[in-house]
C-alpha positions in Angstrom: 111.0 93.2 136.2 107.2 93.8 136.1 105.0 91.0 134.8 103.8 91.0 131.2 101.1 89.3 129.2 103.2 86.2 128.8 102.9 85.4 132.5 99.3 86.3 132.5 98.7 83.9 129.6 100.6 81.1 131.4 98.5 81.6 134.6 95.2 81.7 132.7 96.2 78.6 130.7 97.0 76.6 133.9 94.0 77.7 135.9 91.2 78.0 133.3 87.9 77.0 134.9 89.1 77.4 138.5 87.1 79.4 141.0 89.3 79.4 144.1 89.4 83.2 144.1 86.0 84.5 145.2 84.2 85.9 142.3 87.1 85.7 139.9 86.4 83.9 136.6 89.2 82.4 134.4 88.1 81.1 131.0 89.8 79.5 128.0 88.3 78.8 124.6 90.0 77.0 121.7 87.4 77.9 119.1 85.5 81.1 118.0 81.9 81.0 119.2 78.6 82.1 117.9 76.9 85.2 119.5 75.6 84.3 123.0 73.5 86.3 125.3 74.1 86.9 129.0 73.9 89.3 131.9 77.2 90.8 133.0 77.6 92.4 136.4 80.1 95.1 137.4 83.3 93.5 136.4 86.9 94.1 135.1 87.5 91.8 132.1 91.1 91.4 130.9 92.0 89.5 127.7 95.4 87.9 127.6 95.1 86.2 124.2 92.6 86.1 121.3 89.8 88.6 121.0 86.1 89.0 121.8 83.2 91.1 120.5 80.5 92.3 122.9 77.4 94.1 121.9 75.4 96.2 124.4 72.3 97.5 122.7 73.7 99.2 119.6 77.3 99.6 120.9 79.8 97.0 119.5 83.0 96.6 121.6 85.9 94.6 120.3 88.8 93.9 122.6 91.9 91.6 122.4 95.2 90.7 124.0 96.2 93.4 126.4 92.8 95.1 126.4 90.2 95.3 129.2 86.5 95.9 129.4 85.0 97.6 132.5 81.3 97.2 133.2 79.8 99.3 136.0 76.2 98.2 135.8 74.2 94.9 135.4 73.8 94.8 131.6 72.4 92.3 129.2 74.9 91.6 126.4 75.5 89.6 123.3 79.1 88.4 123.0 81.2 86.0 120.9 84.8 85.0 120.8 86.3 86.2 117.5 89.8 84.8 117.6 90.7 81.5 119.2 92.4 78.2 118.2 93.9 75.2 119.9 97.4 76.6 119.3 96.4 80.1 120.5 93.2 79.9 122.7 91.2 82.8 123.9 92.2 83.5 127.5 90.3 85.9 129.7 90.0 86.8 133.4 87.0 88.5 135.0 87.3 90.3 138.4 84.2 91.5 140.2 84.0 95.2 141.0 82.5 95.3 144.5 80.6 98.5 145.3 81.5 98.4 149.1 85.2 98.2 148.4 85.0 101.0 145.8 83.0 103.2 148.2 85.7 102.8 150.8 88.6 103.6 148.4 86.9 106.6 146.9 87.2 108.3 150.2 91.0 108.3 149.7 90.9 110.0 146.3 92.0 113.7 146.2 88.9 114.4 144.1 85.8 112.6 143.1 85.0 113.0 139.4 81.5 111.6 139.0 81.0 109.8 135.7 77.7 110.7 134.1 78.3 108.7 130.9 78.0 105.1 129.8 78.2 102.2 132.2 81.0 100.5 130.3 84.3 101.2 128.7 87.2 99.6 126.9 90.9 100.4 127.3 94.4 99.0 127.3 96.0 97.4 130.4 98.9 99.5 131.7 101.7 97.9 133.8 100.5 99.3 137.1 97.2 97.5 136.6 98.7 94.3 135.2 101.0 93.9 138.1 98.4 93.4 140.9 96.2 91.3 138.5 99.1 88.9 137.9 99.9 88.7 141.6 96.3 88.0 142.4 96.3 85.1 139.9 99.6 83.7 141.2 97.7 82.9 144.4 96.0 80.1 142.4 99.4 78.3 142.5 99.5 78.7 146.3 95.9 78.4 147.5 96.8 78.5 151.2 97.9 82.1 150.7 94.4 83.2 149.3 92.7 83.9 152.7 95.6 86.0 153.8 96.7 87.9 150.7 93.8 88.0 148.2 91.9 90.9 149.8 94.9 93.2 149.9 95.8 92.5 146.3 92.2 93.0 145.1 92.2 96.3 147.0 95.4 97.4 145.2 93.9 96.3 141.8 90.8 98.4 142.4 92.8 101.4 143.5 94.8 101.2 140.2 91.5 101.2 138.3 90.2 104.2 140.3 93.3 106.2 139.6 93.6 105.2 136.0 92.0 106.5 132.7 88.6 104.9 133.4 88.6 105.9 137.1 85.5 108.0 136.9 83.5 105.1 135.5 84.7 102.9 138.4 84.2 105.6 141.0 80.5 105.9 140.1 79.9 102.3 141.3 80.8 103.4 144.9 79.2 106.9 144.9 75.6 106.6 146.0 74.7 110.0 144.6 76.1 109.4 141.1 73.7 109.0 138.2 75.2 105.6 137.4 74.7 104.4 141.0 71.0 105.6 140.8 70.5 103.8 137.5 72.1 100.7 139.1 69.5 100.7 141.9 66.8 101.0 139.3 68.3 98.1 137.3 68.3 96.0 140.4 64.6 96.8 140.9 63.8 96.0 137.2 65.6 92.7 137.5 63.5 91.8 140.6 60.3 92.8 138.9 60.9 91.9 135.3 57.8 89.9 134.9 55.5 92.8 135.9 54.0 95.5 133.6 56.7 98.1 133.3 55.9 101.7 134.4 58.8 104.1 134.0 57.5 106.2 136.9 58.0 103.3 139.3 61.6 102.7 138.2 62.3 106.5 138.2 61.1 106.6 141.8 63.5 103.9 142.8 66.3 105.9 141.2 65.2 109.1 142.9 64.7 110.9 139.5 61.9 112.4 137.5 60.6 110.2 134.7 62.2 112.4 132.1 65.6 112.6 133.8 65.5 108.8 134.5 64.8 107.9 130.9 67.6 110.2 129.7 70.2 108.9 132.2 69.2 105.3 131.7 69.7 105.5 127.9 73.0 107.3 128.4 74.3 104.6 130.8 73.0 101.5 129.0 72.4 102.7 125.4 68.9 101.3 125.6 65.5 102.4 126.9 64.2 101.0 130.3 61.5 99.0 128.4 64.1 97.5 126.0 66.2 96.6 129.0 63.2 94.8 130.6 62.5 93.0 127.3 66.0 91.7 127.1 65.9 90.4 130.7 62.6 88.6 129.9 64.0 87.0 126.8 67.3 86.0 128.3 65.6 84.4 131.3 63.3 82.6 128.9 66.3 81.3 127.0 67.8 80.0 130.3 64.6 78.2 131.2 64.2 76.7 127.8 67.7 75.0 128.1 66.0 72.8 130.8 62.9 72.1 128.7 63.0 73.1 125.0 59.4 72.1 124.5 57.8 74.2 127.2 57.6 77.3 125.0 54.2 78.6 126.0 54.8 78.0 129.7 58.1 79.8 129.7 56.6 82.7 127.8 53.9 83.2 130.3 56.3 82.7 133.2 58.6 85.6 132.1 55.7 88.0 131.7 54.3 87.6 128.2 50.6 87.5 127.7 50.7 86.2 124.2 52.7 83.2 122.9 52.8 84.6 119.4 54.3 87.9 120.7 56.8 86.0 122.8 57.9 83.8 119.9 58.1 86.8 117.5 60.3 88.9 119.9 62.4 85.8 120.9 63.2 85.1 117.2 64.0 88.7 116.5 66.6 88.7 119.3 68.1 85.2 118.9 67.5 84.4 115.3 65.4 81.2 115.8 62.0 80.3 117.3 62.4 79.5 121.0 62.3 75.7 120.8 64.7 75.4 117.9 67.1 77.9 119.5 67.1 76.0 122.8 67.9 72.7 121.1 70.8 74.3 119.3 72.0 76.1 122.5 72.2 72.7 124.3 75.0 71.7 121.9 77.1 74.7 122.9 79.7 74.0 125.7 78.8 75.8 128.9 82.0 77.7 128.9 81.1 79.3 125.6 77.9 80.7 127.1 79.8 83.0 129.4 79.3 86.8 128.8 83.0 87.6 129.3 
């Protein structure tokens, strides 16, 4: 009999917080959470219990037990757990989508349908996807098996994604000539240079596109403009730094690229709802597990 969500819930309950599987994240939350910001990398996120709401720019995605979220780009998000309790905690697993593995497996597909749309999608977990995911997590009960078996099971899991309903979105991660892969390269460049003055021509050059084409493809993939993307990176980095020192508002604002403390404070409050110092003090009271974007 194939595994079902009951076994997945049991595995996630037993192993919440463990990181023995490289890159795999297992989380549990017994309470709903307030909206938290974060950066999510190419990942498969599967919810076994409870539900979560994730906002990417103006797109609101809600997914619950038996649903998955696929993200194929590094994207800033705002997310919160909607349904969770001590009796029925929110349970989720995140599996990284590695471009080198996807590129290898794409060569075995009968056809390559390049996805030119958004860099994220929500769907329902089918049995052929749930089966390798559960077998991967079972290895947490037998850690000595991980070095021998994990890579093969991960390979099967990614193959099921590539041949499933969201296959084109996943394929684009491994196809260097797809628009999503080109936008991904530009995103990596923006992340490395987020404190600098942004020029769309520079990012377009990295993507190998004209400025007009780059702007159009970037907005399609991320639902935000390149400048909005850079601004979210700056403010999220500022928030992370302020966790260490809630009183260094001016220094943090300058460090992430702002030339005006008033502009930094205004844009920070618009995104997070409170001035920088107050928000950081409040955020320090939130358990670290609740700050995770998945």
